[in-house]
N, CA, C and O atoms as CSV, one atom per row, in Angstrom:
chain,resi,resn,atom,element,x,y,z
A,1,MET,N,N,44.852,-9.210,-36.338
A,1,MET,CA,C,45.406,-10.523,-36.664
A,1,MET,C,C,44.570,-11.597,-35.980
A,1,MET,O,O,44.044,-11.411,-34.882
A,2,GLN,N,N,44.471,-12.710,-36.663
A,2,GLN,CA,C,43.736,-13.857,-36.129
A,2,GLN,C,C,44.654,-15.059,-36.018
A,2,GLN,O,O,45.494,-15.298,-36.885
A,3,ARG,N,N,44.485,-15.812,-34.945
A,3,ARG,CA,C,45.188,-17.085,-34.791
A,3,ARG,C,C,44.370,-18.114,-35.561
A,3,ARG,O,O,43.227,-18.401,-35.204
A,4,ILE,N,N,44.960,-18.665,-36.618
A,4,ILE,CA,C,44.187,-19.531,-37.503
A,4,ILE,C,C,44.554,-21.007,-37.398
A,4,ILE,O,O,43.808,-21.866,-37.869
A,5,TYR,N,N,45.701,-21.309,-36.783
A,5,TYR,CA,C,46.149,-22.707,-36.767
A,5,TYR,C,C,47.197,-22.900,-35.686
A,5,TYR,O,O,47.995,-22.004,-35.411
A,6,GLU,N,N,47.188,-24.089,-35.069
A,6,GLU,CA,C,48.220,-24.454,-34.103
A,6,GLU,C,C,49.051,-25.593,-34.690
A,6,GLU,O,O,48.614,-26.744,-34.688
A,7,PRO,N,N,50.239,-25.279,-35.190
A,7,PRO,CA,C,51.100,-26.326,-35.764
A,7,PRO,C,C,51.554,-27.314,-34.695
A,7,PRO,O,O,51.633,-26.977,-33.513
A,8,GLN,N,N,51.849,-28.528,-35.123
A,8,GLN,CA,C,52.308,-29.568,-34.200
A,8,GLN,C,C,53.696,-29.270,-33.662
A,8,GLN,O,O,53.994,-29.556,-32.502
A,9,ASP,N,N,54.543,-28.698,-34.502
A,9,ASP,CA,C,55.913,-28.417,-34.082
A,9,ASP,C,C,56.468,-27.265,-34.908
A,9,ASP,O,O,55.811,-26.759,-35.817
A,10,LEU,N,N,57.677,-26.865,-34.578
A,10,LEU,CA,C,58.300,-25.732,-35.251
A,10,LEU,C,C,58.545,-26.009,-36.730
A,10,LEU,O,O,58.462,-25.095,-37.552
A,11,MET,N,N,58.842,-27.250,-37.075
A,11,MET,CA,C,59.096,-27.599,-38.471
A,11,MET,C,C,57.835,-27.396,-39.319
A,11,MET,O,O,57.893,-26.799,-40.394
A,12,GLU,N,N,56.702,-27.894,-38.830
A,12,GLU,CA,C,55.454,-27.701,-39.565
A,12,GLU,C,C,55.110,-26.214,-39.647
A,12,GLU,O,O,54.633,-25.734,-40.676
A,13,ALA,N,N,55.354,-25.500,-38.567
A,13,ALA,CA,C,55.057,-24.068,-38.533
A,13,ALA,C,C,55.840,-23.326,-39.611
A,13,ALA,O,O,55.272,-22.526,-40.354
A,14,GLU,N,N,57.124,-23.585,-39.696
A,14,GLU,CA,C,57.960,-22.902,-40.689
A,14,GLU,C,C,57.546,-23.279,-42.112
A,14,GLU,O,O,57.565,-22.436,-43.008
A,15,LEU,N,N,57.177,-24.530,-42.318
A,15,LEU,CA,C,56.717,-24.972,-43.630
A,15,LEU,C,C,55.450,-24.219,-44.026
A,15,LEU,O,O,55.324,-23.770,-45.165
A,16,LEU,N,N,54.511,-24.081,-43.088
A,16,LEU,CA,C,53.259,-23.388,-43.386
A,16,LEU,C,C,53.466,-21.893,-43.595
A,16,LEU,O,O,52.811,-21.296,-44.449
A,17,VAL,N,N,54.359,-21.285,-42.835
A,17,VAL,CA,C,54.667,-19.865,-43.042
A,17,VAL,C,C,55.205,-19.662,-44.456
A,17,VAL,O,O,54.823,-18.710,-45.136
A,18,GLY,N,N,56.085,-20.550,-44.897
A,18,GLY,CA,C,56.630,-20.474,-46.256
A,18,GLY,C,C,55.574,-20.710,-47.317
A,18,GLY,O,O,55.555,-20.027,-48.341
A,19,MET,N,N,54.686,-21.679,-47.079
A,19,MET,CA,C,53.630,-21.968,-48.041
A,19,MET,C,C,52.700,-20.765,-48.178
A,19,MET,O,O,52.337,-20.376,-49.288
A,20,LEU,N,N,52.319,-20.182,-47.050
A,20,LEU,CA,C,51.436,-19.017,-47.098
A,20,LEU,C,C,52.127,-17.835,-47.780
A,20,LEU,O,O,51.495,-17.101,-48.539
A,21,ALA,N,N,53.413,-17.652,-47.513
A,21,ALA,CA,C,54.160,-16.564,-48.151
A,21,ALA,C,C,54.183,-16.749,-49.668
A,21,ALA,O,O,54.103,-15.774,-50.416
A,22,SER,N,N,54.291,-18.002,-50.123
A,22,SER,CA,C,54.304,-18.256,-51.565
A,22,SER,C,C,52.955,-17.937,-52.209
A,22,SER,O,O,52.870,-17.757,-53.424
A,23,GLU,N,N,51.905,-17.868,-51.394
A,23,GLU,CA,C,50.575,-17.509,-51.883
A,23,GLU,C,C,50.262,-16.034,-51.638
A,23,GLU,O,O,49.141,-15.582,-51.870
A,24,GLY,N,N,51.270,-15.284,-51.163
A,24,GLY,CA,C,51.083,-13.858,-50.945
A,24,GLY,C,C,50.455,-13.491,-49.612
A,24,GLY,O,O,49.968,-12.374,-49.440
A,25,ILE,N,N,50.464,-14.428,-48.663
A,25,ILE,CA,C,49.872,-14.185,-47.347
A,25,ILE,C,C,50.992,-14.144,-46.316
A,25,ILE,O,O,51.700,-15.129,-46.109
A,26,GLU,N,N,51.141,-12.993,-45.675
A,26,GLU,CA,C,52.166,-12.859,-44.635
A,26,GLU,C,C,51.628,-13.441,-43.332
A,26,GLU,O,O,50.557,-13.056,-42.865
A,27,ALA,N,N,52.377,-14.365,-42.758
A,27,ALA,CA,C,51.971,-15.018,-41.515
A,27,ALA,C,C,53.001,-14.749,-40.432
A,27,ALA,O,O,54.196,-14.625,-40.701
A,28,HIS,N,N,52.516,-14.662,-39.210
A,28,HIS,CA,C,53.380,-14.481,-38.045
A,28,HIS,C,C,53.261,-15.730,-37.190
A,28,HIS,O,O,52.165,-16.255,-36.991
A,29,LEU,N,N,54.385,-16.201,-36.690
A,29,LEU,CA,C,54.392,-17.388,-35.848
A,29,LEU,C,C,54.514,-16.962,-34.394
A,29,LEU,O,O,55.593,-16.569,-33.950
A,30,ALA,N,N,53.430,-17.036,-33.661
A,30,ALA,CA,C,53.427,-16.698,-32.242
A,30,ALA,C,C,53.936,-17.895,-31.442
A,30,ALA,O,O,53.592,-19.039,-31.737
A,31,GLY,N,N,54.746,-17.625,-30.443
A,31,GLY,CA,C,55.230,-18.683,-29.562
A,31,GLY,C,C,56.528,-19.329,-29.985
A,31,GLY,O,O,56.991,-20.263,-29.331
A,32,ARG,N,N,57.123,-18.857,-31.059
A,32,ARG,CA,C,58.378,-19.443,-31.551
A,32,ARG,C,C,59.440,-19.463,-30.452
A,32,ARG,O,O,60.180,-20.437,-30.315
A,33,ASP,N,N,59.508,-18.397,-29.680
A,33,ASP,CA,C,60.534,-18.300,-28.638
A,33,ASP,C,C,60.212,-19.138,-27.400
A,33,ASP,O,O,61.078,-19.316,-26.544
A,34,LEU,N,N,58.996,-19.652,-27.289
A,34,LEU,CA,C,58.612,-20.453,-26.122
A,34,LEU,C,C,58.921,-21.928,-26.289
A,34,LEU,O,O,58.890,-22.678,-25.314
A,35,VAL,N,N,59.220,-22.357,-27.508
A,35,VAL,CA,C,59.425,-23.780,-27.783
A,35,VAL,C,C,60.572,-24.350,-26.949
A,35,VAL,O,O,60.507,-25.508,-26.539
A,36,GLY,N,N,61.613,-23.570,-26.690
A,36,GLY,CA,C,62.748,-24.054,-25.912
A,36,GLY,C,C,62.434,-24.286,-24.455
A,36,GLY,O,O,63.208,-24.948,-23.764
A,37,ALA,N,N,61.317,-23.762,-23.957
A,37,ALA,CA,C,60.955,-23.906,-22.553
A,37,ALA,C,C,59.870,-24.947,-22.344
A,37,ALA,O,O,59.119,-24.867,-21.372
A,38,VAL,N,N,59.775,-25.920,-23.235
A,38,VAL,CA,C,58.693,-26.897,-23.175
A,38,VAL,C,C,58.665,-27.644,-21.846
A,38,VAL,O,O,57.580,-27.993,-21.381
A,39,GLY,N,N,59.785,-27.899,-21.227
A,39,GLY,CA,C,59.792,-28.613,-19.951
A,39,GLY,C,C,59.108,-27.850,-18.841
A,39,GLY,O,O,58.672,-28.453,-17.860
A,40,GLU,N,N,59.004,-26.550,-18.969
A,40,GLU,CA,C,58.401,-25.735,-17.927
A,40,GLU,C,C,57.038,-25.185,-18.319
A,40,GLU,O,O,56.354,-24.597,-17.481
A,41,LEU,N,N,56.627,-25.361,-19.571
A,41,LEU,CA,C,55.358,-24.850,-20.062
A,41,LEU,C,C,54.498,-26.010,-20.557
A,41,LEU,O,O,55.008,-27.104,-20.797
A,42,PRO,N,N,53.197,-25.774,-20.709
A,42,PRO,CA,C,52.356,-26.833,-21.284
A,42,PRO,C,C,52.891,-27.255,-22.642
A,42,PRO,O,O,53.400,-26.423,-23.393
A,43,ALA,N,N,52.782,-28.527,-22.965
A,43,ALA,CA,C,53.383,-29.059,-24.192
A,43,ALA,C,C,52.598,-28.710,-25.453
A,43,ALA,O,O,53.150,-28.800,-26.550
A,44,CYS,N,N,51.348,-28.321,-25.338
A,44,CYS,CA,C,50.583,-28.018,-26.545
A,44,CYS,C,C,50.048,-26.590,-26.488
A,44,CYS,O,O,49.906,-26.004,-25.414
A,45,GLY,N,N,49.762,-26.058,-27.637
A,45,GLY,CA,C,49.199,-24.724,-27.717
A,45,GLY,C,C,50.207,-23.598,-27.662
A,45,GLY,O,O,49.817,-22.433,-27.581
A,46,LEU,N,N,51.496,-23.911,-27.703
A,46,LEU,CA,C,52.517,-22.865,-27.647
A,46,LEU,C,C,52.633,-22.115,-28.965
A,46,LEU,O,O,52.777,-20.892,-28.980
A,47,LEU,N,N,52.569,-22.846,-30.066
A,47,LEU,CA,C,52.734,-22.240,-31.386
A,47,LEU,C,C,51.381,-21.864,-31.975
A,47,LEU,O,O,50.410,-22.610,-31.855
A,48,GLY,N,N,51.331,-20.726,-32.597
A,48,GLY,CA,C,50.112,-20.301,-33.265
A,48,GLY,C,C,50.439,-19.530,-34.519
A,48,GLY,O,O,51.258,-18.611,-34.498
A,49,LEU,N,N,49.808,-19.897,-35.600
A,49,LEU,CA,C,49.986,-19.208,-36.867
A,49,LEU,C,C,48.955,-18.089,-36.938
A,49,LEU,O,O,47.755,-18.327,-36.801
A,50,MET,N,N,49.436,-16.866,-37.155
A,50,MET,CA,C,48.554,-15.709,-37.166
A,50,MET,C,C,48.680,-14.971,-38.494
A,50,MET,O,O,49.777,-14.807,-39.028
A,51,VAL,N,N,47.548,-14.531,-39.013
A,51,VAL,CA,C,47.520,-13.751,-40.260
A,51,VAL,C,C,46.579,-12.567,-40.066
A,51,VAL,O,O,45.752,-12.555,-39.154
A,52,ASP,N,N,46.720,-11.575,-40.936
A,52,ASP,CA,C,45.821,-10.429,-40.907
A,52,ASP,C,C,44.400,-10.886,-41.206
A,52,ASP,O,O,44.193,-11.833,-41.965
A,53,ASN,N,N,43.435,-10.218,-40.614
A,53,ASN,CA,C,42.021,-10.592,-40.741
A,53,ASN,C,C,41.553,-10.803,-42.182
A,53,ASN,O,O,40.860,-11.786,-42.445
A,54,PRO,N,N,41.900,-9.921,-43.129
A,54,PRO,CA,C,41.398,-10.124,-44.501
A,54,PRO,C,C,41.911,-11.415,-45.161
A,54,PRO,O,O,41.302,-11.903,-46.113
A,55,HIS,N,N,43.013,-11.961,-44.669
A,55,HIS,CA,C,43.603,-13.162,-45.277
A,55,HIS,C,C,43.283,-14.441,-44.508
A,55,HIS,O,O,43.691,-15.526,-44.922
A,56,ALA,N,N,42.564,-14.328,-43.402
A,56,ALA,CA,C,42.350,-15.478,-42.522
A,56,ALA,C,C,41.621,-16.627,-43.217
A,56,ALA,O,O,42.054,-17.776,-43.120
A,57,GLU,N,N,40.547,-16.343,-43.902
A,57,GLU,CA,C,39.760,-17.407,-44.533
A,57,GLU,C,C,40.563,-18.130,-45.614
A,57,GLU,O,O,40.554,-19.360,-45.675
A,58,ARG,N,N,41.256,-17.373,-46.465
A,58,ARG,CA,C,42.074,-17.992,-47.528
A,58,ARG,C,C,43.203,-18.818,-46.926
A,58,ARG,O,O,43.500,-19.909,-47.415
A,59,ALA,N,N,43.831,-18.314,-45.876
A,59,ALA,CA,C,44.914,-19.045,-45.223
A,59,ALA,C,C,44.397,-20.349,-44.620
A,59,ALA,O,O,45.071,-21.375,-44.709
A,60,GLN,N,N,43.224,-20.326,-44.015
A,60,GLN,CA,C,42.641,-21.547,-43.448
A,60,GLN,C,C,42.323,-22.561,-44.544
A,60,GLN,O,O,42.498,-23.763,-44.349
A,61,GLN,N,N,41.857,-22.079,-45.692
A,61,GLN,CA,C,41.585,-22.981,-46.816
A,61,GLN,C,C,42.870,-23.638,-47.313
A,61,GLN,O,O,42.885,-24.837,-47.593
A,62,LEU,N,N,43.937,-22.868,-47.423
A,62,LEU,CA,C,45.219,-23.414,-47.879
A,62,LEU,C,C,45.759,-24.448,-46.897
A,62,LEU,O,O,46.277,-25.487,-47.305
A,63,ILE,N,N,45.638,-24.162,-45.608
A,63,ILE,CA,C,46.125,-25.109,-44.600
A,63,ILE,C,C,45.270,-26.372,-44.596
A,63,ILE,O,O,45.800,-27.470,-44.429
A,64,ALA,N,N,43.967,-26.238,-44.776
A,64,ALA,CA,C,43.098,-27.415,-44.854
A,64,ALA,C,C,43.477,-28.272,-46.063
A,64,ALA,O,O,43.494,-29.500,-45.969
A,65,ALA,N,N,43.779,-27.635,-47.194
A,65,ALA,CA,C,44.203,-28.389,-48.382
A,65,ALA,C,C,45.532,-29.087,-48.125
A,65,ALA,O,O,45.729,-30.225,-48.550
A,66,TYR,N,N,46.440,-28.412,-47.433
A,66,TYR,CA,C,47.729,-29.010,-47.079
A,66,TYR,C,C,47.512,-30.245,-46.198
A,66,TYR,O,O,48.108,-31.295,-46.438
A,67,ASN,N,N,46.665,-30.117,-45.190
A,67,ASN,CA,C,46.416,-31.233,-44.272
A,67,ASN,C,C,45.680,-32.390,-44.944
A,67,ASN,O,O,45.825,-33.538,-44.526
A,68,GLY,N,N,44.895,-32.100,-45.976
A,68,GLY,CA,C,44.138,-33.143,-46.655
A,68,GLY,C,C,44.843,-33.768,-47.843
A,68,GLY,O,O,44.313,-34.685,-48.469
A,69,ALA,N,N,46.035,-33.280,-48.159
A,69,ALA,CA,C,46.761,-33.784,-49.328
A,69,ALA,C,C,47.225,-35.222,-49.116
A,69,ALA,O,O,47.579,-35.627,-48.009
A,70,LEU,N,N,47.211,-35.963,-50.185
A,70,LEU,CA,C,47.704,-37.342,-50.159
A,70,LEU,C,C,49.081,-37.391,-50.797
A,70,LEU,O,O,49.380,-36.591,-51.684
A,71,PRO,N,N,49.924,-38.317,-50.358
A,71,PRO,CA,C,51.241,-38.432,-50.997
A,71,PRO,C,C,51.100,-38.849,-52.456
A,71,PRO,O,O,50.145,-39.526,-52.837
A,72,LEU,N,N,52.060,-38.436,-53.252
A,72,LEU,CA,C,52.077,-38.838,-54.654
A,72,LEU,C,C,52.373,-40.318,-54.758
A,72,LEU,O,O,53.151,-40.849,-53.965
A,73,PRO,N,N,51.769,-40.993,-55.716
A,73,PRO,CA,C,52.096,-42.411,-55.911
A,73,PRO,C,C,53.571,-42.540,-56.296
A,73,PRO,O,O,54.128,-41.686,-56.986
A,74,SER,N,N,54.175,-43.610,-55.842
A,74,SER,CA,C,55.597,-43.795,-56.141
A,74,SER,C,C,55.819,-45.135,-56.813
A,74,SER,O,O,54.877,-45.864,-57.124
A,75,ASP,N,N,57.068,-45.436,-57.025
A,75,ASP,CA,C,57.434,-46.690,-57.669
A,75,ASP,C,C,57.757,-47.779,-56.658
A,75,ASP,O,O,58.426,-48.754,-56.998
A,76,GLU,N,N,57.292,-47.630,-55.421
A,76,GLU,CA,C,57.576,-48.647,-54.409
A,76,GLU,C,C,56.854,-49.943,-54.751
A,76,GLU,O,O,55.704,-49.919,-55.190
A,77,PRO,N,N,57.519,-51.062,-54.554
A,77,PRO,CA,C,56.809,-52.332,-54.704
A,77,PRO,C,C,55.701,-52.412,-53.659
A,77,PRO,O,O,55.870,-51.919,-52.544
A,78,GLU,N,N,54.575,-53.024,-54.005
A,78,GLU,CA,C,53.434,-53.059,-53.089
A,78,GLU,C,C,53.746,-53.747,-51.775
A,78,GLU,O,O,53.185,-53.376,-50.744
A,79,ASN,N,N,54.620,-54.732,-51.781
A,79,ASN,CA,C,54.923,-55.462,-50.549
A,79,ASN,C,C,55.988,-54.744,-49.707
A,79,ASN,O,O,56.334,-55.227,-48.628
A,80,GLU,N,N,56.503,-53.624,-50.166
A,80,GLU,CA,C,57.565,-52.909,-49.455
A,80,GLU,C,C,57.126,-51.482,-49.073
A,80,GLU,O,O,57.981,-50.638,-48.804
A,81,GLN,N,N,55.845,-51.202,-49.044
A,81,GLN,CA,C,55.379,-49.849,-48.760
A,81,GLN,C,C,55.850,-49.389,-47.389
A,81,GLN,O,O,55.768,-50.127,-46.407
A,82,GLY,N,N,56.347,-48.152,-47.339
A,82,GLY,CA,C,56.767,-47.579,-46.075
A,82,GLY,C,C,58.149,-47.989,-45.629
A,82,GLY,O,O,58.599,-47.555,-44.569
A,83,VAL,N,N,58.846,-48.816,-46.404
A,83,VAL,CA,C,60.185,-49.264,-46.035
A,83,VAL,C,C,61.186,-48.494,-46.865
A,83,VAL,O,O,61.077,-48.428,-48.089
A,84,LEU,N,N,62.158,-47.914,-46.193
A,84,LEU,CA,C,63.192,-47.160,-46.883
A,84,LEU,C,C,64.239,-48.134,-47.399
A,84,LEU,O,O,64.892,-48.832,-46.624
A,85,LEU,N,N,64.391,-48.170,-48.722
A,85,LEU,CA,C,65.378,-49.047,-49.341
A,85,LEU,C,C,66.557,-48.201,-49.783
A,85,LEU,O,O,66.396,-47.260,-50.560
A,86,CYS,N,N,67.727,-48.529,-49.296
A,86,CYS,CA,C,68.933,-47.767,-49.642
A,86,CYS,C,C,69.811,-48.562,-50.562
A,86,CYS,O,O,70.873,-48.087,-50.965
C-alpha cells in the first residue's frame, strides 16, 4: 500500500474514499482514530489516504482532477457572488 494523499480533514477524507470506491479503487484511511487527539498530537499529517500499489497512479490522477475542478456556473447574480440568499 502507498500513502497517496493527506486530506485536510475527516470530511474530505471520507469524500475521497467514496469517490475512489465509485471508480473501483479500494482506499484505506490511515489515522482516522487519531483525529480526536488533535490537542495532543501534531495538527497536520494525521490523515493519510492509502491504496494498493497497482492503483496508486490512477488514484492520484483522480484526486488531482478533484482538486482542480471548478464549481459549476450558477444562476447567482454577478453582484451577489458568494452570498447565500435564503
